[in-house]
N, C-alpha and C positions, 0 to 999 in steps of 0.2 A: 471426587470428580478428577479424572485424569486430565492433566494439561499436556497439550501437544506443543512441543517446541520445534518449529521448523524455520528454515531461512530460504531465501532466494537471493541471487546476486545478479546485477546487471552487468554484463560483460561489455565495458565501454568500447573495446577494440572491435569486437565482432558484432556488436549491437544484438545480443541474444541473452536469454535467461539461463541461468544454471540454478538448479534446485538442490538443497542439501540432502533430500531423500533419494536423489538420483546419483549420489557419489558414494565411494567406498566408506566414507566416515567423515564426521564433522571436522576432525583434525585436518584432513586433506582439504576440506572446503575452506576452512579459515586461512590455510596457507595461500589459497588463491586470492583471498581478500588482502592479505598483507602485501602482496606484490603491487597493489595500487591500481590495477586495471578493472576492478570491480567495485560496485557499490552494493553494500549489504542491506537487506531489508528483512524484518522479521514477521512471521505469521502472527496475527494479533489474537488468535484463538476464536475468531467468529467467522460466520459465513453470511453472505449476502442473501437476498430474497430468492436467488436462483441455486442456492446451495454452493456457490463458489467461494473458496477460502479468501479472506481479506488479508492482504499484506500491506505493511508500511509502504508508502509510495503509490498505492492505488488511488485513482480518482473514482469517487462514487457519487451517485445522484439519488435524491429523495425528492420527488415532485420537481419543483424548479431549482432546488438547491444543488449546487455543484461544490463538492467538498474534496479535500485531500486527506489521506490518512497519514498522520504524523505522530511522532513522539512528543509529548508535552512535558518539558521539565517542570513546569509549574505544578501540574497535577501528578506527575510521576506515573503516566500511563499513556497508552495510545489514545489519540483523539481525532475526531473529524473536524478539519479546520476550514474556515471560509477565507476568502481573499483578504478581508480586513483583520485577519489573524484571531477571529473570535472562534472559540472552541465549541463544538456541538457535542452533546451527550452521546456517547457510543451506545448506550443502553440497548435499544431494540435494533440490532443490526439487520434484522430480517426485513426492515422497511426500506433498506438501501440496496442499490444495484451497482455493481462495478461497471464502469463504462470505459475504463482505460487505466493508464498509469502515467506517472510523470516523465518517463523516459521515451515511451513510444507515442504518447498522445498528449504532449505538452500543449498542443493547440486547443484542447478542450478547456484549458484554463484562461484562454485569452477571450476578450470581447465583451465581458460583463454578463450579468444575469439574463438580460433580455434575449440573448442568444439561445437560451435553453429552454424557452417556453415551448411546450408541445402543441 
């Protein structure tokens, strides 16, 4: 199985995304990150139920659950995390839907679970 390694970066100054596959090479991309105006996030190798690539920093939803995609030092892998810092198994990512990310949609994480009932 081929593993796709991709990154995206949040440009803090211009409030825009920069993707590693849209640049001349990864070395150039990492030079941007070292300057400190960018936050780096990795593609976790999975897609949501709509076929959209899931990256670290995404906010995802499964039924009434709102989760963030984060690196877990404890498990040494990417995990879907709840507010109370409980890790959810990434297992079947096709059950989840990306509804935003921590930079553009931070408001999605405010207000508690009752806010997300459909």
